[in-house]
N, C-alpha and C positions, 0 to 999 in steps of 0.2 A: 504494500500500500504506500501511496505517496502523499506528501503534504503539499501545501500551496506553493512551496519553494521548489518542488520537483524532487525532493530528497525523501528518504525513508521516513515514514510517519513514526514519531516517538510518542511515548505515553503522555497523557494529560495529568491524571491523578489516580492514585490507588487509595488515598485517604483524604477526602471521601472517595469511595470507588465510583467512578463516573463512566460515561459512555452508554450508548444505546444498549450495548450488550453487557454492560457492567463489568468490563474487563480492563478498565483504565485507559482505553484508547477511544478517540473520536472516530470510530469506524461506522460504516453505514451499509445498508443494503435496501432492497425494495420494500422490506417490511417497515423500515424506519420512515414513517410518513412525515416526521418533523425534520428530517435531516440534521441530526444532532452531531454536527461536524466542526463547530467553531470552539476551539480550546480557549477558554477565557478565565481570567482571574476576577472573581466576584468583587464588586464594589458596593458600598451602601447605596449609592445613587442608582445603580442598575437593579439591585434587589428591590428597592422601593418602586422603581418603574415597573418591573415585571409583575409585582404584586398588584399594582394599580390596574393592570390590564388582564387580571384574572389568572396569573400563573405564579402562585406564592411559592418561591423557592427557599424562603427562610424558615418556614415552619416545618418541623419534623412530621413525617407521615409513616408511622410504623407499619401500616398495611403494605406499603411498597418498600419497606426497609430503607426509607429515605431519611437521612439524618437532619435535614435542614441545612442550608448553607449560610455562611457568614462571610463578611468581607475578608478577602485574602484566599478563600478557597478556590481551587481550580475545578472547572466544570465544563463539560461538553454541551454547548448551547445549540438550540435550533438556529439554523442559518437565518431564517426570515425574522425570528425574534431579535437576533443580534442586529440585523440590518435596521429593523424598526427602531431599536434603541439608538443606533448610530445616527439615524436620520433626525432624531430630536436631541442629540447631544448627551445621551445617557448610556452609551455602550461601554462595556468593560474592556480592559486591555486583552489582547489576543496573544497566545503563545503560537507563533507562526509554525514552528517545527512540529507541533502537535495538532495543527488544524488540517483536517482532511482536504484533499484537492477538490472534493465535491463542493466545498464552500464557494468556489469560484463560479459555480453555476448560478449563484444567488447574489454574490457580493463582489464588487470590483476589488482587484488586488490592491489598488491604491488605498482604499479605505482600511483594509486589513493591515497594510504596512504602516499607515498613519497611527493605528492603535496598537502597534507592536509593544509587547511587554518586554521590558529590559530589567532583568534582575538587579536589585539594589538601587535602581533609579526611580522606580515607580512606588 
């Protein structure tokens, strides 16, 4: 699998365990209707935004073994939700090497590069 840079896809997070397949990678296939392919670092601003549009990622949901996310957690987001947040200035930073190339079907590379997560600077 390739990332948006054309190199091998790396893991996004094992704690919390993320990805459509809950294997730590932002992988996808035809069953993943939301295209959970954008490796992101959660921010308070994004978590507030996504809750306001009906997708509360900060509250734990034991039924789905979902721990609830906090600022700083890494998570594979749906491409269109990330783009929606980007368009209004609420998108979280992106881990380019862990973002699946499928994200480019929905989001311009320039937007992803603009929101690149750089360790120790963000």
